[in-house]
C-alpha positions as CSV (number, residue, x, y, z in Angstrom):
1,M,0.0,0.0,0.0
2,D,1.3,3.4,-0.9
3,E,1.4,6.5,1.4
4,K,-1.0,8.2,-1.0
5,D,-3.6,5.5,-0.3
6,L,-3.9,6.7,3.4
7,P,-5.9,7.6,5.3
8,K,-8.9,5.5,4.4
9,T,-12.5,5.7,5.6
10,E,-13.9,3.0,7.9
11,K,-16.0,1.8,5.0
12,E,-12.8,1.4,2.9
13,W,-11.1,-0.5,5.7
14,E,-14.1,-2.8,6.1
15,K,-13.7,-3.8,2.4
16,I,-10.0,-4.3,2.5
17,L,-9.5,-6.1,5.8
18,S,-10.9,-9.5,7.0
19,D,-13.5,-9.4,9.7
20,K,-10.9,-10.4,12.3
21,E,-8.3,-7.9,11.1
22,Y,-10.9,-5.1,11.1
23,R,-12.1,-5.9,14.6
24,I,-8.5,-5.8,15.9
25,L,-6.8,-3.1,13.8
26,R,-9.7,-0.7,13.5
27,K,-11.9,-1.5,16.6
28,K,-9.1,-2.2,19.1
29,G,-10.0,-5.8,19.6
30,T,-7.8,-8.7,20.7
31,E,-7.6,-12.3,19.7
32,P,-7.8,-15.0,22.4
33,P,-4.4,-16.0,23.8
34,F,-2.6,-18.9,22.0
35,T,-4.8,-18.7,18.9
36,G,-2.8,-16.4,16.7
37,K,-0.9,-17.7,13.7
38,Y,2.4,-16.1,14.8
39,V,2.4,-17.1,18.5
40,N,4.8,-20.0,18.0
41,Y,6.1,-19.0,14.5
42,K,9.8,-19.3,14.2
43,G,10.4,-18.0,10.6
44,K,13.2,-15.5,9.9
45,G,12.2,-12.2,8.4
46,I,10.1,-9.1,9.2
47,Y,6.6,-8.5,10.5
48,V,4.6,-5.8,8.8
49,C,1.2,-4.1,9.5
50,A,-1.6,-6.3,8.0
51,A,-3.4,-3.1,7.0
52,C,-0.7,-1.0,5.3
53,D,2.6,-3.0,5.1
54,N,4.4,-0.7,7.5
55,V,7.6,-2.6,8.6
56,L,7.2,-3.1,12.4
57,F,9.1,-5.9,13.9
58,S,12.0,-8.3,13.1
59,S,12.0,-12.0,13.9
60,D,15.4,-11.3,15.6
61,K,13.6,-9.4,18.3
62,K,10.8,-11.9,18.9
63,F,10.8,-14.0,22.0
64,D,8.5,-16.6,23.7
65,S,6.9,-14.6,26.5
66,G,4.4,-17.4,27.4
67,S,1.6,-14.8,27.3
68,G,-0.2,-16.3,24.3
69,W,0.6,-13.5,21.8
70,P,3.6,-12.8,19.6
71,S,6.0,-10.8,21.7
72,F,9.0,-8.7,20.7
73,W,11.5,-6.9,22.9
74,D,11.8,-3.9,20.4
75,V,10.4,-2.4,17.2
76,I,12.4,-2.1,14.0
77,S,12.4,1.7,14.4
78,K,10.7,3.9,17.0
79,D,9.1,6.0,14.3
80,K,7.1,3.0,13.0
81,V,4.8,2.9,16.0
82,E,2.8,5.3,18.2
83,L,2.5,4.6,21.9
84,K,-0.7,5.9,23.5
85,E,-2.0,5.6,27.1
86,D,-4.9,3.2,27.3
87,N,-7.1,3.2,30.4
88,S,-9.8,0.9,29.0
89,L,-11.0,-2.2,30.8
90,G,-10.1,-0.7,34.2
91,M,-6.4,-1.1,33.5
92,R,-3.6,1.3,32.7
93,R,-1.7,0.1,29.7
94,I,0.3,1.5,26.8
95,E,-1.3,0.8,23.4
96,V,0.8,0.2,20.3
97,L,-0.5,1.7,17.1
98,C,0.9,1.5,13.6
99,N,2.2,5.0,12.9
100,R,1.3,4.8,9.2
101,C,-2.4,3.8,9.3
102,G,-3.3,4.1,13.0
103,G,-4.1,0.5,13.3
104,H,-4.3,-1.1,16.8
105,L,-1.5,-3.7,17.1
106,G,-1.5,-4.5,20.8
107,H,0.2,-3.2,24.0
108,V,3.7,-2.8,25.4
109,F,4.6,-3.8,28.9
110,E,7.7,-3.3,31.1
111,D,8.3,-7.0,31.8
112,G,10.3,-8.0,28.8
113,P,13.9,-9.3,28.4
114,E,17.0,-7.2,28.2
115,P,18.3,-5.1,26.6
116,T,15.1,-3.1,26.5
117,G,13.0,-4.7,29.3
118,K,10.0,-4.2,27.0
119,R,7.4,-6.8,25.9
120,Y,5.5,-5.7,22.8
121,C,2.5,-8.0,23.0
122,I,1.0,-7.9,19.5
123,N,-2.0,-9.5,17.9
124,S,-1.2,-12.0,15.1
125,A,-4.1,-10.7,13.1
126,S,-2.5,-7.2,13.0
127,L,0.6,-8.6,11.3
128,N,1.8,-10.2,8.1
129,F,5.1,-11.9,7.8
130,K,7.7,-11.5,5.1
131,E,10.3,-14.2,4.9
132,K,14.0,-13.2,4.8
133,E,15.3,-13.8,1.3
């Protein structure tokens, strides 16, 4: 997807995304733990936003957090995501959004491994994987 294709209306997103992708990326939903296609995925490459192909995470920074969602200890580049305070569901969390299309990716927590101590807990449905060539 090209920069000139953004932003899109909600009707346009509904036509482009699957029901699950739309619910998660546009309506800030989540998938049940241990059900996403990338939870245990071990391929080498990069993870991009399922809505706009923005490059987000590298498989080199993925780890098994045991949380039930794909987890990364860092993003490819800080300018690829937006972090936003989220006080929904009676919790204080930090939401991770795609900085290109505004899609909801998941949340980041302060209980990850070194060197960052971060755990980017991301919905598989918000990602596509591109194999390292």
